[in-house]
N, C-alpha and C positions, 0 to 999 in steps of 0.2 A: 651349657657349650656358648653362650652368648658372652658369659664369662672369661669364659679359655679366649675366644675371638678377640674380647677386648683387651686381652693382656696382651696377647702377639699384636693388637695395632699399636698399644701401648710401646711396648721394646721396640716394632719398627719404627714407631717415630722418633722416639726417643737417642736411635743407635746412630750412628753413621754413614753404615754398610751391612747389607744382610749378613758379614761373616760374624760383624759385632753382635748383632742382634741374634744370631744364631748361638756364639757364643754365652751370652745375655741369659736366654734361654734355659742351654742347657743347663748354668750354674743353679738356676732357681730348681728347675727338674730334681738336683743330687739335692735340694737342701728341703726339699717338701713333698714327700710322700703324696700328699694328698692331690697335690698337683699334677704330680707321677700319674698317679689312677687317672684324674678326670682327662689327661692328655691321652692314655691309652685308649681311654672310651672312645674320644675323640676321631684319634685314628682311626679308629676300627667302623664308626658312623660313615667318615669321609671315604673310605675305600684308602688308607696311605699308611706307610710301615712306619713307625715309629723314629727310625731314622730319619724320613722322609716328610715328614709332615709339615713338622714347622717352615722349611724349605718351600715345600709347595703353598701354604699358604702363603707367603712373603710374595712367589712368583706373580700367583693370583692376585694379591692385594693389589701389589707394585704395577701390575698390569691394567687393573680399575681404576687408580689412580692415574697414569697416564692416559689411558683414554677420555677418561672425566676432563683433562686438560686439555686436551687433542680437540674435543668437543667445543669446548670454550672461544681455542685460537680459531676453529671453522667459525664459528659464529662473527668473532670481529674480521673477518675477513670479508 
């Protein structure tokens, strides 16, 4: 599961938006049956649907990133 999360993060960081990241991830899913099986298992484990699993991860990841920046900004003040 850590490999899959690493892939998610890589895609998010390379994309200019969540929409672009989602499109890239969907393209990868189509091309790679092993990735599709791992993603299906990931969604089952985290209690998300295959339709929303990547987007749910994106939302959580970006919220975590924003809260980290907010913490740093609070420290500077």
